[in-house]
N, C-alpha and C positions, 0 to 999 in steps of 0.2 A: 768340181763344178765352178763355173765362173759367175760373173755378175749377171743378174737377171736382165733379160732384154727389156729395154724401155726405161731403165733406171737412169735418170739424168741428174740426180742430186750430186752434191759435192762428193767426190770419191773419198775424201778424208773423213766424211761423216758416215759412210756405209760400213757397217761392221756386222759380222755374225759371230758373236762370242761363243756359240756352240760348235763352231767349225774351225779347222786349222786354216792358216793363211800362208800362201807362198810369198816370201819377201820380194821375189823378182817379178812374178806374174801378177801379184796382188789379187789372186783368185782364192776362193774358199773351197774346201773339200773335207771329206770325212776320213779318207784313208791317210796313210803316212806319207805317200809320195804325191807330188803335184801332178795332176792329170795332164798338164800342158808341157812342162819342162822335164818332168820325171825326177826332180830333186826331192830329197827327203826333207820334210818340214823340220826346221830347227826348233829346239825346245822352247825358246822364248816366243815363237810364233804359233804355238799350239793352242788349242781351245782352253780357256781358263787361265792361260799364262800371259796373254797380251794385255798391254795397258789399255785402260778404258778410253775410248775416243771422246774428246770434248765436243759437245754439240754446239754448233754455231748459232748464236742468238740473232735472229732476224729482228730488225727494228720495224716497228709499225709504220706503214706508209703514211706520210703526212698528206694533208689536203691542200698543200701549197699550190698545186696545179689545178685545183678545182675552181671553176668559175663561180664566183659569188656575186649575185646581183644586190646592190645596196640602194636603198631608197635615197632620194635626193636630199632629204633632211638629215640623213646619216652620213652624207659626204663630208669630207674635211672642210670644204669651203663653207658649207651651211653651218657646221658646228662652230667654226671660227667667227662667222658673222653674228650668229646668235649669242656667242659668248661675249662679244664686244658690246652689242646693243641690248641684249636681254640675257644676262649671265645665268640666271636660274634655268631658263629653257635650254641654253647651250650646254650646261652641265648635265641636265637630264638626257639630252640627245647623245652626249658623249658616253654616258654610262650605259645606255641602252643600245648603242651602236655595236655592230659585229666586228669592229676593229680589235686587233690584238691588245692584250692587257698592257704590254710594255709600251706600245705607242700611246695608249691612254695616259700612262704615268708620265711619259715624256711631255705630252701636251699639257697636262696639269702643271708640271714643273715650269714649263715655259710661260704659261699664263701667270703663275704666281710671281715669276721673275719680272715679267713685263708690268704687272699691275701693282706690285708692292715694292720689290727690291729696287728697281730702277727709279721710280718716283722718289723713294726715300733717299737714295743716293744723290739724286739731283738736288733735293731739298737740303741735304746735309752739306753738299758742296757750296750751295748758294749761301747758307748761313755761315759757313766757314769763311767765305770770302768777305762777308760783311763784318764778322767779328774780328777777322785778322786785319781788316782795314783800320779798325779802331784799336789803338794800342792800349787805351785805358789809363795811361800814365802821362803826366805832363813833362815837357822838356824843361820846365821852369818851376819844378816843385820846391825849390829853395826860396821862392818868393812868398811873401805874405799875401793875403787876399787883397789888401789895398794896393800893394805894389803890382800884383798881377793885373788887376783891373785897370790900373793907370797905364799899363804898357799895351793894352789891347787896342788895336786900331779899329775905328768904327767903319763898317762897310755895310752897303745895302746888298741884298741878294741878287739884284739885277747885275750889278757890277761884279759880284763874286762869281756868278755863272759865266760871265765872259772872260774872267781872268783866274780861273780856279787853280791852274798849275803854278801861278805866281805866289799863291798863298798856302801851299802845302806845308803843314807844320807850324804855320805862323799864328801868333796870338791875335785874336780879333774879337769884336763884339758885333752882334747883329740883333735886330729886333724881329721877333717872329711870333706867330700865333700857334698855340698847341692844339692840334686837331685830334690826335689819337695817341694812346699809350699802349705799348706792347712789352711783354716780358719774354725774352729769348735767351735760353740757357743761363738763367740767373742774372741776366743784365736787363736793365730798363732802357727802352728806346722810345723816343717821341717822334711822331710824324708831325711836322710843322709846315707852315707856309709863311711867305712874306706877308706883311701887314695888309697889303691890298689883295692877297690871295692869288698872286700870279706865279709864284715859284715854290715848289715843294722843297722841304729841307728835313734832314734826318739827324737827330741828336742822340748821342749815347750819354747816359747819366754816369758821370765819373766823380760826382760830388761825394765828399766824405762826411758831410754834416747831417745827412739823412733827410733834408728838406727836398720835397718834390713838387714841381708845378702840376697843376690840374688841367684836365682837358677844358679848353675854352679860355685859358689864360693868355694874355699878351705879355711876353717877357722879353727882357734884354739879356742875351746869352753871352757869357765870356768863356772862350775856350780856344781850341786849336783845330784848324781845318785838316781833314783827312782825304779830301779829293772827291772825284766823281764816283757814284755808286749806282747800281741797278737794284731796285727794291721791288719785291713781289707782294702784292696785296689783293686778296680775293681773286687770285688767278691772273691778275693783270700785272705787267712789268712796266715801271716808269723810271726814268733817270732822275737822279737827285744829287745833292751834295751832302756829305757827312761831316760831322763835327763832334769832337769830344767836349762835352760841357762840364766845366769845373765850377762855375759860379753863375748865378742868374739873379736878376731883379724883377719883381713883378711890377708891370707898368699899367695894367688894366685888364679888361675882359675883351675877349675876341669879338670882332664885329661880324663874324660869320658863324653860322651854325656848323659845328664840327662835322657832323655826319653828312650834311649836305655838301660840304666842300670836299670831303673824301670821295663821295660818289662822283663829283665833278672831276676830281683829279684823276681817277682811274677809269673814267668812262672812255 
């Protein structure tokens, strides 16, 4: 007997373990000879002697070609906009959306990268530039305080702003007003201005005696210029000049209210 009419399955999967099989004609029969070619069925092809045929495992059909209608608020554009302007709603929409889980994970990873890692990297680079500009050591450390102060050239900030490159690393003294004090990575920095409030100035405290000026003090600073810098305060960036401060003298109190001037400076 041959294969049943209408059997369209894989021929390697069709088997009748209770019947003999002809190796040439691949038909099944009960007698010893093949009814088609007349050959005697070999012993290894007889019923009960043949190897069991492995069944082919069909994969379940996916829904990749199925048309899925997505609400406008579950579209990627809506999720991105909500995440930027209303993060909580954006996250809820992402979780409840019909998008695949791997795409949701990728989206969350990108959001974390954009809102945390990149801003932190930018802030780190900015702080590194500021701290690297300030060496923290004097080129004239062998001098006593009196000798150091006597060699500092007196400058006003207006002149220094116009000729900054000419005084890089030079010993100088300037009179400034202390507006704000900040601690960055274990270093104390002072945001200052000229006496008339016209020019911002950034000092790095490099003194070894532990004395520190206070916000609102008017001081004469002795130190070395480090050049032009960009400083970020309250999200605003302004240009200034930096200086390593090794000594200072208190000359009076500030004529401007510190917080008012800072707000004017970064406005």
